[in-house]
Backbone as numpy.savetxt, mean C-alpha at the origin, in Angstrom:
# Nx Ny Nz CAx CAy CAz Cx Cy Cz
17.03 -20.35 2.49 15.76 -19.95 2.09 14.77 -21.18 1.79
13.63 -21.08 2.26 12.70 -22.21 1.82 12.41 -22.35 0.27
12.11 -23.52 -0.03 11.74 -23.63 -1.48 10.70 -22.74 -1.88
9.69 -22.52 -1.05 8.56 -21.55 -1.23 8.51 -20.59 -0.14
9.00 -19.57 -0.12 8.88 -18.70 0.97 7.39 -18.27 1.12
6.90 -18.19 2.28 5.47 -17.83 2.58 5.28 -16.29 3.05
4.49 -15.67 2.32 4.22 -14.33 2.63 2.72 -14.16 2.94
2.66 -13.42 3.98 1.23 -13.21 4.44 0.74 -11.76 3.97
-0.32 -11.80 3.34 -0.85 -10.52 2.87 -2.11 -10.25 3.75
-2.00 -9.06 4.48 -3.08 -8.76 5.45 -3.95 -7.54 4.81
-5.25 -7.86 4.81 -6.12 -7.02 4.10 -7.15 -6.38 5.00
-7.52 -5.17 5.03 -8.61 -4.63 5.72 -9.85 -4.37 4.87
-9.79 -4.84 3.56 -10.91 -4.75 2.67 -10.63 -5.75 1.60
-11.85 -6.39 1.10 -11.74 -7.37 0.00 -11.16 -6.76 -1.34
-11.46 -5.41 -1.54 -11.10 -4.92 -2.92 -9.63 -4.72 -3.04
-8.77 -4.89 -1.95 -7.28 -4.89 -2.05 -6.74 -6.27 -2.43
-7.44 -7.26 -2.47 -6.95 -8.59 -2.54 -6.28 -8.96 -3.91
-7.38 -8.83 -4.81 -6.97 -9.05 -6.27 -5.65 -8.31 -6.85
-5.57 -7.12 -6.66 -4.36 -6.38 -7.16 -3.03 -6.75 -6.67
-2.98 -7.11 -5.37 -1.62 -7.60 -4.80 -1.40 -9.06 -5.21
-2.45 -9.92 -5.09 -2.29 -11.28 -5.52 -1.87 -11.38 -7.18
-2.44 -10.54 -7.85 -2.14 -10.58 -9.36 -0.63 -10.02 -9.39
-0.14 -8.97 -8.67 1.31 -8.55 -8.78 2.08 -9.70 -8.27
1.78 -10.43 -7.16 2.65 -11.49 -6.73 2.73 -12.68 -7.70
1.61 -12.82 -8.36 1.75 -13.99 -9.36 2.65 -13.69 -10.61
2.58 -12.37 -10.95 3.44 -11.93 -11.90 4.90 -11.92 -11.60
5.20 -11.27 -10.37 6.52 -10.93 -10.13 7.35 -11.99 -9.16
6.51 -12.82 -8.41 7.16 -13.78 -7.61 6.26 -15.10 -7.48
6.06 -15.75 -8.60 5.19 -16.88 -8.58 5.82 -18.01 -7.69
7.15 -17.96 -7.37 7.75 -19.03 -6.62 7.23 -18.94 -5.15
6.77 -17.77 -4.63 6.49 -17.61 -3.30 5.05 -18.08 -3.07
4.76 -18.56 -1.77 3.40 -18.91 -1.36 2.87 -17.79 -0.65
1.73 -17.27 -1.30 0.85 -16.02 -0.70 -0.30 -16.55 0.12
-0.43 -16.15 1.32 -1.68 -16.53 2.10 -2.34 -15.10 2.51
-3.49 -15.09 2.18 -4.31 -13.79 2.42 -5.09 -13.86 3.70
-5.00 -12.81 4.55 -5.68 -12.90 5.85 -6.47 -11.52 5.80
-7.82 -11.74 5.73 -8.74 -10.53 5.57 -9.42 -10.26 7.03
-9.41 -8.95 7.51 -9.95 -8.53 8.61 -10.74 -7.24 8.34
-11.89 -7.25 7.75 -12.72 -6.24 7.31 -12.98 -5.20 8.47
-13.07 -5.70 9.73 -13.38 -4.73 10.89 -12.29 -3.69 10.93
-11.17 -3.85 10.50 -10.07 -2.81 10.50 -10.54 -1.69 9.84
-11.03 -1.64 8.56 -11.35 -0.68 7.74 -12.68 0.14 8.39
-13.60 -0.74 8.82 -14.77 -0.33 9.38 -14.51 0.69 10.58
-13.60 -0.03 11.50 -13.31 0.86 12.64 -12.45 2.04 12.42
-11.57 1.91 11.43 -10.74 2.89 11.18 -11.42 4.04 10.56
-12.49 3.90 9.82 -13.29 5.05 9.09 -14.02 5.91 10.34
-14.15 5.28 11.51 -15.01 5.88 12.58 -14.29 7.00 13.20
-12.72 6.96 13.04 -11.94 7.89 13.83 -10.92 8.52 12.86
-10.66 9.80 13.30 -9.60 10.50 12.62 -8.21 10.11 12.95
-8.07 9.59 14.20 -6.98 9.00 14.75 -6.68 7.46 14.82
-5.56 7.02 14.67 -5.37 5.64 14.81 -5.40 5.21 16.33
-6.47 4.53 16.67 -6.64 4.20 18.13 -5.75 3.06 18.74
-5.66 2.96 20.01 -4.78 2.00 20.69 -5.31 0.58 20.34
-6.74 0.45 20.25 -7.27 -0.83 19.96 -6.73 -1.32 18.53
-6.86 -0.38 17.45 -6.50 -0.72 16.19 -4.90 -1.04 16.09
-4.22 -0.22 16.96 -2.74 -0.45 16.97 -2.44 -1.93 17.41
-3.12 -2.27 18.61 -3.02 -3.66 19.09 -3.49 -4.65 18.13
-4.47 -4.45 17.45 -4.96 -5.47 16.54 -4.14 -5.80 15.25
-3.50 -4.61 14.85 -2.46 -4.77 13.66 -1.17 -5.69 14.19
-0.84 -5.34 15.33 0.32 -6.12 15.97 0.08 -7.56 16.23
-1.28 -7.73 16.57 -1.74 -9.18 16.74 -1.77 -9.91 15.32
-2.26 -9.28 14.37 -2.28 -9.84 13.11 -0.85 -10.26 12.64
0.05 -9.40 12.85 1.37 -9.56 12.46 1.91 -10.87 13.16
1.72 -10.85 14.42 2.02 -11.98 15.32 1.42 -13.34 14.75
0.27 -13.30 14.47 -0.54 -14.42 14.01 0.17 -14.87 12.64
0.51 -14.00 11.76 1.17 -14.29 10.47 2.47 -14.99 10.69
3.31 -14.43 11.82 4.63 -14.96 12.19 4.43 -16.51 12.73
3.41 -16.61 13.52 3.05 -17.93 14.11 2.65 -18.93 13.03
2.13 -18.46 11.93 1.79 -19.30 10.73 2.88 -19.63 9.85
4.02 -19.33 10.35 5.33 -19.57 9.73 5.67 -18.66 8.34
4.98 -17.43 8.37 5.21 -16.46 7.30 6.64 -16.13 7.46
7.40 -15.81 6.29 8.68 -15.32 6.11 8.58 -13.80 6.04
7.54 -13.24 5.82 7.38 -11.70 5.73 5.81 -11.49 5.73
5.48 -10.27 6.07 4.12 -9.73 6.17 4.00 -8.52 5.36
2.99 -8.43 4.45 2.73 -7.25 3.70 1.34 -6.76 4.00
1.15 -5.58 4.72 -0.27 -5.16 4.97 -0.63 -4.27 3.55
-1.77 -4.47 3.19 -2.38 -3.85 2.01 -3.16 -2.70 2.14
-3.42 -2.10 3.39 -4.29 -1.00 3.69 -3.41 0.11 4.12
-3.63 1.36 3.44 -2.62 2.34 3.83 -3.06 3.25 5.01
-4.02 2.80 5.76 -4.48 3.76 6.89 -3.90 3.29 8.21
-2.91 2.42 8.24 -2.33 1.91 9.61 -0.81 2.10 9.63
-0.29 3.07 9.06 1.09 3.18 8.85 1.95 2.96 10.27
1.48 3.72 11.20 2.32 3.86 12.54 2.17 2.57 13.06
0.99 1.84 13.18 0.83 0.57 13.66 1.67 -0.54 12.96
1.79 -0.40 11.70 2.45 -1.54 11.06 4.19 -1.18 11.30
4.52 0.03 11.46 5.95 0.41 11.89 6.00 -0.33 13.28
5.12 -0.34 14.19 5.36 -0.91 15.46 5.35 -2.41 15.28
4.54 -2.95 14.56 4.58 -4.39 14.32 5.93 -4.78 13.77
6.46 -3.93 12.86 7.80 -4.39 12.20 8.83 -4.41 13.24
8.86 -3.43 14.07 9.75 -3.23 15.23 9.73 -4.47 16.02
8.58 -4.98 16.43 8.46 -6.09 17.38 8.62 -7.52 16.65
8.58 -7.53 15.39 8.47 -8.80 14.61 9.93 -9.39 14.45
10.05 -10.72 14.24 11.38 -11.35 13.91 11.54 -11.46 12.47
10.43 -11.14 11.58 10.49 -11.16 10.15 10.07 -9.87 9.70
10.39 -9.51 8.30 10.06 -8.26 7.72 8.61 -8.06 7.76
8.04 -7.10 8.24 6.66 -6.49 8.24 6.58 -5.09 7.42
5.75 -4.94 6.39 6.00 -3.90 5.42 4.72 -3.06 5.33
4.80 -1.89 5.36 3.70 -0.99 5.02 3.49 -1.12 3.49
2.32 -0.65 3.10 1.90 -0.92 1.47 2.72 -0.13 0.52
2.97 1.17 0.92 3.28 2.14 0.00 4.84 2.62 0.07
5.58 2.01 0.91 7.00 2.33 1.12 7.79 2.35 -0.10
7.64 1.33 -1.04 8.39 1.22 -2.25 7.96 2.22 -3.22
6.67 2.42 -3.23 6.13 3.50 -4.19 6.65 4.82 -3.98
6.75 5.19 -2.76 7.30 6.59 -2.34 8.70 6.63 -2.81
9.51 5.66 -2.61 10.75 5.59 -3.10 10.96 5.93 -4.56
10.12 5.45 -5.39 10.01 5.42 -6.76 9.68 6.83 -7.20
8.77 7.49 -6.38 8.28 8.81 -6.59 9.25 9.86 -6.59
10.24 9.77 -5.70 11.32 10.80 -5.60 12.16 10.94 -6.96
12.24 9.91 -7.69 12.96 9.97 -8.97 12.26 10.73 -9.96
10.92 11.14 -9.76 10.26 11.83 -10.83 10.23 13.44 -10.58
10.40 13.79 -9.43 10.42 15.20 -9.19 9.92 15.51 -7.68
9.73 16.86 -7.54 9.39 17.31 -6.11 7.87 17.62 -5.94
7.20 17.55 -7.06 5.72 17.95 -6.98 4.90 16.58 -7.14
4.43 16.10 -6.02 3.86 14.78 -5.85 2.40 14.96 -5.57
1.46 14.40 -6.43 -0.05 14.36 -6.11 -0.38 12.98 -5.81
-1.24 12.74 -4.87 -1.62 11.44 -4.43 -3.17 11.59 -4.45
-3.63 10.59 -5.24 -5.15 10.36 -5.33 -5.59 9.25 -4.44
-6.57 9.44 -3.57 -7.12 8.51 -2.69 -8.59 8.37 -2.77
-9.08 7.14 -2.26 -10.54 6.86 -2.32 -11.09 6.53 -0.91
-10.19 6.44 -0.14 -10.67 6.08 1.36 -10.24 7.20 2.32
-11.06 8.05 2.94 -10.75 9.28 3.49 -9.71 9.11 4.75
-9.69 7.93 5.40 -8.62 8.07 6.63 -7.16 7.85 6.02
-6.96 7.40 4.83 -5.47 7.23 4.48 -4.65 8.30 4.25
-5.36 9.63 4.02 -4.61 10.82 3.44 -3.57 11.26 4.45
-3.81 11.45 5.82 -3.12 12.12 6.71 -1.85 11.31 7.04
-2.21 9.95 7.30 -0.98 9.10 7.72 -0.17 8.82 6.57
-0.56 8.78 5.27 0.43 8.76 4.17 1.25 9.92 3.87
0.57 10.95 4.04 1.27 12.30 3.90 2.42 12.27 4.90
2.15 12.09 6.11 3.15 12.03 7.06 4.43 11.03 6.73
4.07 9.78 6.17 5.00 8.98 5.80 5.76 9.18 4.70
5.12 9.90 3.83 5.88 10.42 2.60 6.80 11.51 3.04
6.42 12.39 3.83 7.28 13.51 4.24 8.51 12.95 5.08
8.31 12.10 5.86 9.23 11.55 6.58 10.18 10.70 5.64
9.77 9.95 4.79 10.60 9.30 3.81 11.49 10.31 3.08
10.86 11.44 2.70 11.54 12.55 1.93 12.57 13.20 2.84
12.35 13.26 4.03 13.53 13.91 4.94 14.65 12.98 5.07
14.34 11.66 5.22 15.36 10.59 5.27 16.24 10.58 4.02
15.68 10.84 2.96 16.24 10.85 1.64 17.08 12.05 1.39
16.60 13.19 2.05 17.11 14.44 1.79 16.44 15.17 0.73
15.17 14.77 0.52 14.48 15.37 -0.68 13.48 16.52 -0.19
13.47 17.49 -1.05 12.50 18.67 -0.69 11.12 18.29 -1.41
10.73 17.11 -1.68 9.52 16.71 -2.38 8.46 17.10 -1.46
7.30 17.58 -1.96 6.07 17.92 -1.20 5.03 17.01 -1.93
3.89 16.67 -1.05 2.72 15.84 -1.52 1.53 16.68 -1.33
0.68 16.37 -2.37 -0.67 17.09 -2.36 -1.72 15.88 -2.41
-2.69 15.70 -1.60 -3.63 14.72 -1.66 -5.05 15.10 -2.16
-5.62 14.29 -3.12 -6.92 14.68 -3.79 -7.68 13.54 -3.58
-8.89 13.65 -2.94 -9.90 12.75 -2.80 -10.73 12.45 -4.08
-10.90 11.14 -4.42 -11.77 10.78 -5.62 -13.27 10.36 -5.09
-13.99 11.26 -5.01 -15.34 11.15 -4.52 -16.14 9.96 -5.18
-16.66 9.10 -4.38 -17.64 8.04 -5.03 -16.85 6.88 -5.58
-15.61 6.87 -5.81 -14.98 5.82 -6.41 -14.84 4.57 -5.64
-14.62 4.63 -4.28 -14.59 3.45 -3.44 -15.91 2.74 -3.30
-17.07 3.55 -3.12 -18.26 2.99 -3.18 -18.62 2.23 -4.56
-18.16 2.75 -5.57 -18.44 2.00 -6.74 -17.62 0.69 -6.84
-16.39 0.74 -6.47 -15.53 -0.48 -6.28 -16.23 -1.62 -5.35
-16.70 -1.17 -4.13 -17.30 -2.18 -3.27 -18.68 -2.69 -3.94
-19.21 -1.85 -4.71 -20.41 -2.47 -5.42 -20.11 -3.28 -6.64
-18.98 -3.50 -7.01 -18.65 -4.24 -8.13 -18.47 -3.64 -9.42
-18.62 -2.16 -9.35 -18.61 -1.36 -10.65 -17.19 -0.89 -10.79
-16.39 -1.70 -11.31 -15.00 -1.19 -11.57 -14.96 -0.13 -12.57
-15.81 -0.17 -13.66 -15.60 0.86 -14.74 -16.05 2.30 -14.15
-16.91 2.45 -13.31 -17.27 3.67 -12.73 -16.08 4.06 -11.78
-15.64 3.22 -10.96 -14.52 3.40 -10.06 -13.16 4.05 -10.89
-12.99 3.17 -11.96 -11.72 3.72 -12.69 -11.98 5.12 -13.39
-13.26 5.37 -13.91 -13.57 6.53 -14.59 -13.60 7.79 -13.66
-14.06 7.61 -12.41 -14.12 8.69 -11.33 -12.57 8.99 -10.97
-11.69 8.08 -10.84 -10.37 8.28 -10.56 -9.60 8.98 -11.81
-9.93 8.44 -13.03 -9.40 9.17 -14.16 -9.69 10.64 -14.40
-11.06 10.76 -14.09 -11.63 12.11 -14.12 -10.94 13.14 -13.23
-10.73 12.62 -11.99 -9.95 13.52 -11.00 -8.54 13.82 -11.46
-7.73 12.76 -11.98 -6.54 12.91 -12.50 -6.44 13.85 -13.63
-7.40 14.00 -14.38 -7.38 14.82 -15.69 -7.39 16.27 -15.12
-7.82 16.60 -14.08 -7.86 17.98 -13.56 -6.46 18.41 -13.01
-5.57 17.32 -12.83 -4.30 17.79 -12.15 -3.21 18.21 -13.20
-2.78 19.46 -13.14 -2.01 20.15 -14.10 -0.66 20.50 -13.53
-0.44 20.53 -12.14 0.91 20.95 -11.74 1.40 19.80 -10.85
1.95 18.80 -11.43 2.56 17.63 -10.78 3.57 17.03 -11.70
4.67 16.43 -11.07 5.69 15.65 -11.69 5.39 14.21 -11.69
4.51 13.82 -10.73 4.08 12.33 -10.66 2.82 12.28 -9.80
1.94 11.34 -10.23 0.64 10.94 -9.58 0.83 9.51 -8.97
0.32 9.57 -7.76 0.41 8.26 -7.05 -1.08 7.84 -6.76
-1.37 6.59 -6.97 -2.61 5.97 -6.65 -2.51 5.41 -5.33
-3.06 5.85 -4.32 -2.84 5.59 -2.78 -2.93 4.15 -2.44
-3.92 3.58 -2.85 -4.43 2.32 -2.35 -4.23 1.27 -3.24
-3.97 -0.06 -2.77 -3.90 -1.23 -3.58 -5.20 -1.37 -4.54
-6.23 -1.15 -3.94 -7.63 -1.16 -4.62 -7.73 -0.26 -5.84
-6.91 0.62 -5.94 -6.93 1.70 -7.08 -6.11 1.34 -8.34
-5.41 0.25 -8.27 -4.46 -0.26 -9.31 -5.18 -0.48 -10.63
-6.45 -0.87 -10.53 -7.16 -1.13 -11.75 -7.34 0.07 -12.58
-7.22 1.27 -12.02 -7.62 2.55 -12.73 -6.32 3.01 -13.35
-5.18 2.49 -13.15 -3.98 2.87 -13.71 -3.94 3.21 -15.10
-4.42 2.35 -15.99 -4.57 2.52 -17.26 -5.40 3.65 -17.88
-6.49 3.67 -17.10 -7.52 4.76 -17.37 -6.86 6.12 -17.03
-6.10 6.37 -16.02 -5.45 7.45 -15.56 -4.44 7.84 -16.55
-3.67 6.94 -16.96 -2.52 7.11 -17.88 -3.14 7.70 -19.22
-4.29 7.30 -19.61 -4.89 7.79 -20.92 -5.25 9.13 -20.89
-5.43 9.72 -19.75 -5.96 11.12 -19.67 -5.07 12.09 -19.06
-3.77 11.64 -18.87 -2.72 12.55 -18.49 -1.38 12.10 -18.95
-0.51 13.16 -19.08 0.93 12.85 -19.49 1.85 12.74 -18.26
1.30 13.02 -17.24 2.09 12.89 -15.89 2.30 11.36 -15.63
3.53 10.89 -15.19 3.72 9.43 -14.82 2.82 9.10 -13.62
2.31 7.91 -13.76 1.42 7.32 -12.72 2.03 6.22 -12.05
2.11 6.20 -10.80 2.68 5.08 -10.08 1.58 4.32 -9.16
1.57 3.01 -9.08 0.73 2.26 -8.19 1.62 1.46 -7.25
1.06 0.88 -6.20 1.84 0.36 -5.16 2.09 -1.16 -5.16
1.12 -1.96 -5.73 1.22 -3.40 -5.56 2.53 -4.12 -6.10
2.90 -3.68 -7.35 4.10 -4.47 -7.93 5.38 -3.93 -7.26
5.38 -2.57 -6.87 6.62 -2.14 -6.15 6.62 -2.82 -4.73
5.52 -3.13 -4.15 5.57 -3.68 -2.81 6.04 -5.13 -2.88
5.57 -5.89 -3.91 6.05 -7.17 -3.98 7.55 -7.41 -4.25
8.09 -6.48 -5.09 9.41 -6.51 -5.27 10.32 -6.21 -4.13
9.82 -5.18 -3.26 10.46 -4.79 -2.11 10.47 -5.78 -0.99
9.20 -6.41 -0.80 9.04 -7.53 0.31 10.01 -8.74 -0.13
10.11 -8.93 -1.33 11.03 -10.03 -1.89 12.39 -9.69 -1.47
12.75 -8.40 -1.69 14.28 -8.07 -1.44 14.50 -8.15 -0.02
13.56 -7.76 0.87 13.86 -7.86 2.31 13.93 -9.22 2.85
12.93 -10.12 2.38 12.98 -11.51 2.69 14.37 -12.15 2.41
14.76 -11.96 1.21 15.99 -12.74 0.79 17.23 -12.10 1.55
17.12 -10.76 1.81 18.32 -10.26 2.54 18.25 -10.75 3.92
17.08 -10.97 4.55 16.89 -11.45 6.05 17.29 -12.88 5.99
17.06 -13.62 4.85 17.49 -15.07 5.03 19.08 -15.18 4.81
19.60 -14.15 4.08 21.02 -14.32 3.82 21.83 -13.84 5.17
21.33 -12.92 5.88 21.83 -12.62 7.20 21.70 -13.79 8.22
20.55 -14.48 8.24 20.45 -15.60 9.09 21.39 -16.73 8.88
21.83 -16.92 7.46 22.74 -17.85 7.10 24.20 -17.60 7.30
24.41 -16.38 7.75 25.82 -15.87 8.04 26.30 -16.45 9.42
């Protein structure tokens, strides 16, 4: 293993950068994190209900670019490209990870009634499919209900984190029938404390779980290569 393993963080929006970089600094300061921003991904994804062939190719190309830049692993931070990231991982020689895999795994330990809050419309369908597939693989009967937080992402993009967090917390406060609440996107991590203050339901975010999981995969990958 390198003295400083290099991790490529690939973002489709600026607001996802700080949460994952903060988590990386806290949990894996020895690693070298490089951020790659391609905002056109989120702009174009918002225009279509389905993941287009063009977006699929662009996700794969970004993964290849990161691998060519000598990254030891790739972590995508946008939740709207799950199927494309799976394809990129299949084709890559290094771990390529979806943002929410580790959070889903943690959710199963809390119960079968999972509520996911989200602020970017295109993420819901794909993440629900990923969650249910993960549940099937685990033999879990867990079900997921998605709830949109109207106006929160617009506030975040405008630099109004207080309103962003408040709108998410207000939505969470109305949830009464859940064993666990998930904050779907990396950009929502700042709202975690506000959400926890207004509900007794456990609240999970994805950045810290994602860093711990990408570290585990890279270290495992390096052990296998050394054998």
